[in-house]
C-alpha positions in Angstrom: 134.4 60.6 138.7 131.3 58.7 137.6 128.9 61.3 136.0 126.0 59.0 136.0 123.3 60.4 138.3 122.2 58.0 141.1 118.8 56.3 140.8 117.6 57.6 144.0 118.1 61.2 143.0 114.7 61.5 141.3 113.0 60.6 144.6 115.1 63.2 146.6 114.4 65.8 144.0 110.7 65.1 144.0 110.5 65.3 147.7 112.4 68.6 147.9 110.2 70.3 145.4 107.0 69.2 147.3 108.5 70.2 150.7 109.8 73.7 149.6 106.9 74.9 147.5 105.1 76.6 150.4 108.2 78.2 152.0 107.8 81.7 150.5 109.7 84.0 152.9 108.7 87.5 151.3 105.0 86.4 151.1 104.9 85.4 154.8 106.5 88.6 155.8 104.5 91.1 153.7 102.7 94.0 155.4 99.1 94.9 154.3 98.6 98.3 152.7 96.7 99.4 155.7 100.1 99.6 157.6 101.4 102.3 155.2 98.1 104.3 155.1 97.9 104.4 158.9 101.5 105.4 159.4 101.4 108.1 156.8 98.1 109.4 157.9 99.6 109.8 161.5 102.9 111.3 160.1 101.1 113.9 158.0 98.9 114.8 161.0 102.0 115.6 163.1 101.5 112.7 165.5 103.8 109.8 164.2 103.2 106.4 165.5 105.3 103.2 165.0 103.3 100.8 162.7 101.8 97.7 164.0 102.1 95.0 161.4 100.2 91.7 162.1 102.2 88.9 163.5 103.8 86.3 161.3 101.8 83.3 161.6 102.6 80.3 159.5 102.8 76.7 160.4 105.5 74.9 158.4 106.4 72.1 160.9 105.7 69.3 158.4 107.8 70.8 155.8 110.6 71.5 158.3 110.6 67.8 159.3 111.0 66.7 155.7 113.6 69.2 154.8 115.6 68.3 157.8 115.8 64.8 156.4 116.7 65.9 153.0 119.4 68.2 154.4 121.3 65.2 155.4 122.7 63.8 152.2 122.1 60.1 152.0 124.4 60.0 149.0 128.0 61.1 148.5 127.3 62.7 145.1 127.5 66.4 143.9 123.9 66.4 142.8 122.8 64.9 146.0 124.8 67.6 148.0 123.0 70.2 145.9 119.6 69.0 147.0 120.9 68.7 150.6 122.2 72.4 150.5 119.0 73.6 148.9 116.9 71.8 151.7 119.1 73.2 154.5 118.6 76.8 153.0 114.8 76.3 153.2 115.1 74.9 156.7 117.1 77.9 157.8 114.4 80.2 156.4 111.6 78.4 158.2 113.6 78.8 161.5 113.9 82.5 160.7 110.2 82.8 160.1 109.3 81.1 163.3 111.4 83.6 165.1 109.8 86.6 163.5 109.6 89.7 165.7 112.3 88.6 168.2 116.1 89.2 168.2 116.7 85.6 167.0 115.1 86.5 163.7 117.9 89.1 163.1 120.7 86.4 163.7 118.9 83.9 161.5 118.3 86.6 158.8 122.2 87.4 158.9 122.8 83.5 158.5 120.6 83.6 155.5 121.4 86.9 153.7 124.4 88.4 155.4 124.9 91.8 157.0 126.4 95.3 156.2 129.8 94.5 157.8 130.4 91.4 155.5 133.4 91.7 153.1 132.4 92.0 149.5 135.7 92.4 147.6 139.3 91.5 148.0 141.1 93.9 150.4 138.4 93.7 153.0 136.0 96.3 151.5 132.7 95.7 153.4 129.2 95.9 152.1 128.5 99.0 154.2 131.7 100.7 152.9 130.7 100.0 149.2 127.2 101.4 150.1 128.7 104.6 151.6 130.9 105.0 148.6 127.9 104.8 146.3 125.9 107.1 148.4 128.7 109.7 148.3 129.2 109.3 144.5 125.5 109.7 143.9 125.3 113.0 145.9 128.2 114.3 144.0 127.0 113.5 140.6 123.2 114.1 141.5 123.5 117.8 141.0 124.8 117.3 137.5 122.5 114.4 136.6 119.4 115.8 138.4 116.0 114.4 137.3 113.1 116.6 136.4 109.5 115.8 137.2 108.8 114.6 133.7 111.2 111.8 134.4 108.7 110.3 136.8 105.5 110.4 134.9 104.8 106.9 133.9 102.1 105.1 135.6 102.1 101.5 136.7 99.5 100.7 133.9 101.8 102.2 131.3 104.9 100.4 132.6 102.9 97.2 132.4 102.0 97.8 128.7 105.8 98.5 127.9 107.1 95.5 129.8 104.4 93.2 128.2 105.6 94.3 124.7 109.2 93.4 125.6 108.3 90.0 127.2 106.3 88.8 124.3 109.3 88.4 121.8 111.6 87.2 124.7 109.5 84.5 126.2 107.8 83.5 122.8 104.9 81.0 123.4 105.0 81.4 127.1 103.0 84.2 128.7 104.4 86.2 131.6 101.6 88.4 132.8 102.1 91.8 134.3 99.7 92.4 137.3 99.3 95.5 139.6 99.6 94.8 143.4 99.0 97.7 145.8 100.6 96.0 148.7 104.0 95.3 147.1 107.1 96.6 149.1 109.4 96.5 146.1 108.5 98.1 142.9 108.2 94.7 141.3 108.5 90.9 142.1 108.8 88.2 139.5 107.5 84.7 139.1 107.2 82.2 136.4 103.7 83.0 135.4 103.6 86.8 136.3 105.5 89.8 137.4 103.8 92.0 139.9 104.1 95.8 139.8 103.4 98.1 142.7 100.2 100.0 141.9 99.7 103.7 142.4 103.4 104.4 141.9 105.2 106.8 139.5 107.9 105.2 137.4 110.7 106.6 135.3 111.9 105.6 132.0 114.9 104.1 133.6 112.7 102.1 135.8 111.1 100.4 132.9 114.3 99.2 131.3 115.6 98.0 134.8 112.5 96.1 135.5 112.5 94.5 132.1 116.1 93.2 132.6 116.1 92.6 136.3 112.6 91.0 136.8 111.8 89.6 133.4 115.0 88.7 131.7 116.7 87.4 134.8 114.2 86.4 137.6 111.3 85.1 135.6 113.7 83.6 133.0 115.8 81.6 135.4 112.6 80.4 137.2 111.1 79.2 134.0 114.4 77.5 132.8 114.4 75.7 136.1 110.8 74.4 135.7 111.5 73.0 132.3 114.5 71.1 133.5 113.8 67.4 132.7 116.0 65.8 135.4 116.5 68.3 138.3 113.3 70.1 139.1 115.0 71.6 142.2 116.5 74.1 139.8 113.1 75.8 139.8 113.3 76.6 143.6 114.3 80.1 144.6 116.0 78.8 147.8 117.3 81.7 150.0 121.0 80.6 149.5 120.5 81.5 145.7 119.3 85.1 146.7 122.7 86.8 146.4 123.5 85.2 143.2 120.1 86.0 141.7 120.0 89.6 142.8 123.7 90.1 141.8 123.0 88.7 138.4 119.8 90.6 137.9 121.5 94.0 139.0 124.6 93.0 136.8 122.2 92.6 133.9 120.9 96.2 134.5 124.7 97.3 134.6 125.9 95.6 131.5 122.9 96.8 129.5 123.3 100.3 130.8 119.9 100.2 132.3 121.0 101.1 135.8 121.0 104.7 136.7 122.2 106.9 139.6 118.9 106.7 141.4 118.8 103.0 141.3 122.3 102.6 142.6 121.7 105.1 145.3 118.6 103.1 146.5 120.4 100.1 146.8 123.2 101.8 148.8 120.7 103.6 151.1 119.0 100.4 152.0 122.3 98.9 153.3 123.0 101.9 155.3 119.5 101.6 156.7 119.9 97.9 157.7 123.1 98.9 159.5 121.3 101.7 161.4 118.6 99.3 162.3 121.1 96.6 163.5 122.6 99.5 165.7 119.3 100.1 167.4 117.3 102.6 165.3 113.6 102.2 165.2 111.2 102.4 162.4 110.6 106.2 162.6 114.3 106.9 162.7 115.0 104.9 159.6 112.1 106.4 157.9 113.4 109.8 158.6 116.7 108.8 157.3 115.2 107.9 153.8 113.3 111.2 153.9 116.4 113.2 154.5 118.1 111.2 151.6 115.5 112.7 149.2 112.9 109.9 149.0 109.2 110.7 149.1 107.0 109.8 152.1 105.6 106.9 150.1 109.0 105.6 149.0 110.5 106.2 152.5 107.8 104.1 154.1 108.3 101.2 151.6 112.1 101.3 152.0 111.8 101.3 155.8 109.2 98.5 155.7 111.8 96.3 153.8 114.1 96.7 156.7 111.6 95.8 159.5 109.4 93.3 157.8 109.5 90.2 160.1 111.3 92.2 162.7 110.2 94.7 165.3 109.4 98.4 164.4 110.5 99.4 167.8 114.1 98.1 167.0 116.0 95.0 167.8 114.8 92.7 165.2 115.8 93.5 161.5 115.4 91.8 158.0 118.8 92.0 156.4 118.0 90.7 152.8 118.7 94.2 151.2 122.4 93.6 151.9 122.6 91.0 149.1 122.3 93.5 146.1 125.7 95.2 146.2 127.5 92.2 147.4 125.9 90.1 144.7 126.6 92.6 142.0 130.3 92.8 143.0 130.8 89.1 143.3 128.9 88.4 140.0 131.2 90.8 138.2 134.2 89.0 139.7 133.0 85.6 139.0 132.1 86.3 135.4 135.4 87.8 134.8 137.3 84.9 136.5 135.2 82.3 134.5 136.0 83.9 131.2 139.7 84.2 132.1 139.7 80.5 132.9 138.1 79.8 129.5 134.9 78.7 131.2 133.0 80.5 128.4 129.7 78.6 129.1 129.6 79.4 132.7 127.6 82.6 132.3 125.2 80.7 130.1 124.8 77.8 132.6 123.9 80.3 135.4 120.7 80.9 133.7 119.6 77.2 133.7 117.8 77.7 137.0 117.9 79.1 140.4 121.7 78.5 141.2 124.6 80.0 143.0 128.0 80.7 141.5 129.5 77.5 143.3 126.6 75.3 142.0 127.7 76.0 138.4 131.3 75.1 139.2 130.5 71.9 141.0 127.7 70.8 138.5 129.8 71.6 135.4 130.0 67.9 134.1 126.2 67.6 134.2 125.9 70.8 132.3 128.5 69.6 129.8 126.8 66.3 129.2 123.3 67.9 128.8 121.8 66.1 131.7 121.1 69.6 133.1 119.5 71.2 130.1 120.7 74.6 128.8 118.6 77.5 129.5 115.6 78.2 127.1 115.6 81.9 128.0 118.4 84.1 128.4 119.4 87.8 127.6 121.3 88.8 124.6 124.4 89.9 126.6 125.0 86.3 127.7 125.0 84.9 124.2 127.6 87.6 123.1 130.6 86.3 124.8 133.1 88.5 123.1 131.1 91.7 124.0 131.0 90.5 127.6 134.7 89.6 127.8 135.5 93.1 126.4 133.2 94.8 128.9 134.7 92.8 131.9 138.3 93.2 130.6 137.9 97.0 130.4 136.5 97.2 133.9 139.4 95.0 135.1 142.0 97.3 133.4 140.4 100.6 134.8 140.5 99.2 138.4 143.9 97.5 138.1 146.0 100.3 136.4 146.6 104.0 137.4 145.6 106.6 134.7 148.4 107.5 132.7 147.6 110.8 131.2 149.3 113.5 133.2 146.6 116.1 132.8 143.8 113.7 133.6 145.7 112.4 136.6 146.3 115.9 138.0 142.5 116.6 137.7 141.7 113.4 139.5 144.3 114.0 142.2 143.0 117.5 143.0 139.3 116.3 143.0 139.9 113.5 145.4 142.2 115.7 147.5 139.4 118.4 147.9 136.9 115.7 148.9 139.3 114.2 151.5 139.5 117.6 153.1 135.8 118.1 153.5 
């Protein structure tokens, strides 16, 4: 194969970046803070009402026309196909935004992000089954690993200071600012220039480490690495088709650095169960009560429920399924990294940080990584560079999942434990 990029690629790349820059799905779907305030005031007064978020009003018709042209690859070349796939992903998300508030929004959201019934591992394990497993495991372990009130005593301002201290050495002469945002649905959201933290929220010590690794050392880092690419600027675009890989990689980064905790894993799992409830017809109030019963505060229950219904319909029937990507992405990232190292593709984990990519993109574009035409990442976490440590971690997990426990005494304990659980 000729690995010389076609001359027309630069124009296609420039056109894609220009057309996609205003297609910001989460920003277009965001609810204003007044929705939370009105809902919780009514709930606490004993007269709950469904929230009434403003309609999604965005005109992206010009961008859609340009993306439709770019989604039809004019060149039979892997790099041109990468641009076409990215353009098509943005085009799908525009169609989804145009259908906000209708049942068609749900179908398009499933096409973009998937759904709870999707398989996530060999053997047919579904996203929902994995979530239910983690919910059950967190309930069993929660009584042993219970948090105290002092575990949640960090203000957003304190967290911002802690994160800024870690970001300085990591990003060097590039400043990633931490700003507080009272209207944010998630606890944090990362860009190339700033990471937003939800204001007026209590954070734990574990939250700080998770946010540093997830938002800073993965999301902000990959976006910045894409922006400094000399030849393929489209690597700076967070196209919806890269969401599962991005969130999977960021959550894996929490796992491999032991930053993830039981509460975090439980939150990810509960969101998938909530999406499944909403797909089955539950309305906003029913999903809100589900999160309350699962142990979340009123504020957190509202934010978690809002994530499911943003762009949808609080009465039910229209659902946003993005939260299904986290566990699926985590499991697939783990498998992909293990497979890459087994196949002696030791640079693949490094390449994945070169911009906003999918696992398949790295495989298809390998020749351009190897030649240096796609520049190596400027910013990447320490665990990526320590290939032997990463390989040992993945090898151990592979062994524990593939082999039965050999110690008779331990096996007896495990057998009895799971036998009792099955009887409940």
